[in-house]
C-alpha positions as CSV (number, residue, x, y, z in Angstrom):
1,X,85.0,79.1,87.2
2,X,85.6,75.4,86.6
3,X,88.5,73.9,84.6
4,X,87.5,70.8,82.6
5,X,89.5,68.4,80.5
6,X,88.1,69.2,77.0
7,X,85.5,70.8,74.8
8,X,84.8,74.5,74.7
9,X,84.4,77.3,77.2
10,X,80.9,77.2,78.5
11,X,78.7,79.4,80.7
12,X,75.7,77.3,81.9
13,X,73.0,79.8,83.0
14,X,71.1,80.2,86.3
15,X,69.8,79.5,88.8
16,X,71.3,83.0,89.4
17,X,74.7,82.9,91.1
18,X,74.7,79.1,90.9
19,X,75.4,78.8,87.2
20,X,78.9,77.7,86.2
21,X,81.7,79.1,84.0
22,X,83.6,76.2,82.5
23,X,86.9,76.5,80.6
24,X,88.9,73.7,79.0
25,X,92.2,73.0,80.7
26,X,94.1,73.8,77.5
27,X,92.5,77.3,77.3
28,X,93.1,78.4,80.9
29,X,96.1,80.5,79.9
30,X,94.3,82.0,76.9
31,X,93.2,85.3,78.3
32,X,90.9,86.0,75.4
33,X,88.9,82.9,76.1
34,X,88.6,83.8,79.8
35,X,87.4,87.4,79.0
36,X,85.0,86.1,76.3
37,X,83.5,83.7,78.8
38,X,83.1,86.4,81.4
39,X,81.6,88.7,78.8
40,X,79.0,86.1,78.0
41,X,78.2,85.7,81.6
42,X,77.8,89.5,82.1
43,X,75.4,89.9,79.2
44,X,73.4,86.9,80.2
45,X,73.0,88.4,83.6
46,X,72.2,91.9,82.3
47,X,69.5,91.0,79.8
48,X,66.3,89.5,81.2
49,X,65.2,86.3,79.7
50,X,62.2,87.2,77.5
51,X,60.6,83.7,77.9
52,X,60.1,84.5,81.6
53,X,57.9,87.5,80.9
54,X,54.2,87.2,81.6
55,X,52.3,86.2,78.5
56,X,55.4,85.2,76.5
57,X,54.2,81.6,75.8
58,X,50.7,82.7,75.0
59,X,51.9,85.3,72.5
60,X,53.9,82.9,70.3
61,X,54.8,83.5,67.4
62,X,55.0,87.3,68.2
63,X,57.2,86.5,71.2
64,X,59.9,85.4,69.0
65,X,60.6,89.0,68.0
66,X,61.6,89.7,71.7
67,X,64.0,86.8,71.7
68,X,65.5,88.0,68.4
69,X,66.0,91.6,69.5
70,X,67.3,90.5,72.9
71,X,69.8,88.2,71.2
72,X,70.8,90.9,68.7
73,X,71.7,93.4,71.4
74,X,73.2,91.1,73.9
75,X,75.5,89.4,71.3
76,X,76.6,92.5,69.4
77,X,77.2,94.5,72.6
78,X,79.2,91.6,74.1
79,X,81.3,91.3,70.9
80,X,82.0,95.0,70.8
81,X,83.0,95.2,74.5
82,X,85.3,92.2,74.1
83,X,86.9,93.6,71.0
84,X,87.3,97.0,72.6
85,X,88.9,95.5,75.6
86,X,91.5,93.8,73.5
87,X,91.7,96.8,71.1
88,X,91.1,94.5,68.1
89,X,88.0,93.4,66.2
90,X,87.8,89.9,64.7
91,X,87.0,89.0,61.2
92,X,83.9,87.1,62.4
93,X,82.3,90.2,63.8
94,X,78.6,90.7,63.1
95,X,77.1,93.8,61.5
96,X,76.0,95.5,64.7
97,X,79.4,95.0,66.2
98,X,81.0,96.5,63.1
99,X,78.7,99.6,63.4
100,X,79.9,100.1,67.0
101,X,83.5,99.6,65.8
102,X,83.1,102.2,63.0
103,X,81.8,104.7,65.6
104,X,84.9,103.9,67.7
105,X,87.1,104.6,64.7
106,X,85.4,107.9,64.0
107,X,85.2,109.2,67.5
108,X,87.7,107.3,69.6
109,X,87.6,104.5,72.1
110,X,86.6,106.6,75.1
111,X,83.5,108.1,73.4
112,X,82.5,104.9,71.7
113,X,82.8,102.8,74.8
114,X,80.6,105.3,76.8
115,X,78.1,105.4,73.9
116,X,77.9,101.7,73.6
117,X,77.5,101.2,77.3
118,X,74.6,103.6,77.1
119,X,73.1,101.5,74.3
120,X,73.4,98.6,76.6
121,X,71.6,100.5,79.3
122,X,68.8,101.4,76.9
123,X,68.4,97.9,75.6
124,X,68.4,96.4,79.1
125,X,66.2,99.0,80.8
126,X,63.7,99.7,78.1
127,X,64.0,97.3,75.1
128,X,60.3,97.9,74.2
129,X,61.2,101.6,73.5
130,X,63.6,100.6,70.7
131,X,62.3,97.2,69.6
132,X,61.5,96.8,65.9
133,X,61.5,93.9,63.6
134,X,63.9,95.9,61.4
135,X,67.2,95.7,63.3
136,X,68.5,98.9,61.6
137,X,65.6,100.8,63.1
138,X,66.1,99.3,66.5
139,X,69.8,100.0,66.5
140,X,69.3,103.6,65.3
141,X,66.7,104.2,68.0
142,X,69.0,102.8,70.7
143,X,72.0,104.8,69.4
144,X,69.9,108.0,69.2
145,X,68.8,107.7,72.8
146,X,72.3,106.7,74.0
147,X,73.8,109.6,72.2
148,X,71.3,112.0,73.9
149,X,72.4,110.5,77.2
150,X,76.1,110.8,76.4
151,X,76.2,114.3,74.8
152,X,73.8,117.0,75.7
153,X,73.3,118.4,72.2
154,X,73.8,115.4,70.0
155,X,76.6,117.0,68.1
156,X,77.9,113.6,66.9
157,X,74.5,112.3,65.9
158,X,74.6,113.3,62.2
159,X,77.9,111.4,61.8
160,X,76.6,108.4,63.7
161,X,73.5,108.4,61.5
162,X,75.8,108.4,58.4
163,X,77.7,105.5,59.8
164,X,74.4,103.6,60.3
165,X,73.2,104.5,56.8
166,X,76.5,103.4,55.2
167,X,76.7,100.1,57.2
168,X,73.2,98.6,57.3
169,X,72.7,95.7,59.7
170,X,71.8,92.5,57.8
171,X,70.2,90.3,60.4
172,X,67.5,87.9,59.6
173,X,65.7,85.6,62.0
174,X,63.2,83.1,60.7
175,X,60.5,82.5,63.1
176,X,58.7,79.2,62.7
177,X,56.0,77.7,64.8
178,X,55.9,73.9,64.6
179,X,52.6,72.3,65.3
180,X,53.3,69.6,67.8
181,X,50.8,67.4,69.6
182,X,51.4,68.2,73.3
183,X,50.5,64.6,74.1
184,X,53.7,63.5,72.5
185,X,55.6,65.2,75.4
186,X,53.2,64.1,78.1
187,X,54.6,61.8,80.8
188,X,51.2,60.0,81.0
């Protein structure tokens, strides 16, 4: 971790293990900034970069959906874990994070943290299994699988499904392909 004189807390990504966590000198004593920065680092390491997958660039604009779903899960999971660690959710929380938090309110921190950690495992290990352009469907699939991993008979699933139904995720990504002449970027 590097302390710098101004600006914001930054995680500059790989090369793996050579990236850098930077924190403004004035924020060094702010434990929430430090834990936030570390949470960003952990999620960036956990989730594979979709743009590095074979065929990603050839499949544009369809590849944008992979970036969107990866961002959705990595950001909302990070926000939930950070909020759960501090035992307080911020006003700026996104819909997915709020769904996780409502599950926490209904079933307690211990169950919710385990469930959400399993959602993370599902999203990292087999994102294709839950991926959908409708984030409500993707989140429901991930939670259903995670609940099956956490509790053998899915006793809590009906209540989790109700929480999902009562709190729809409103995430919209607009994918645009800009037609650019590659010669504009050519060094020749």
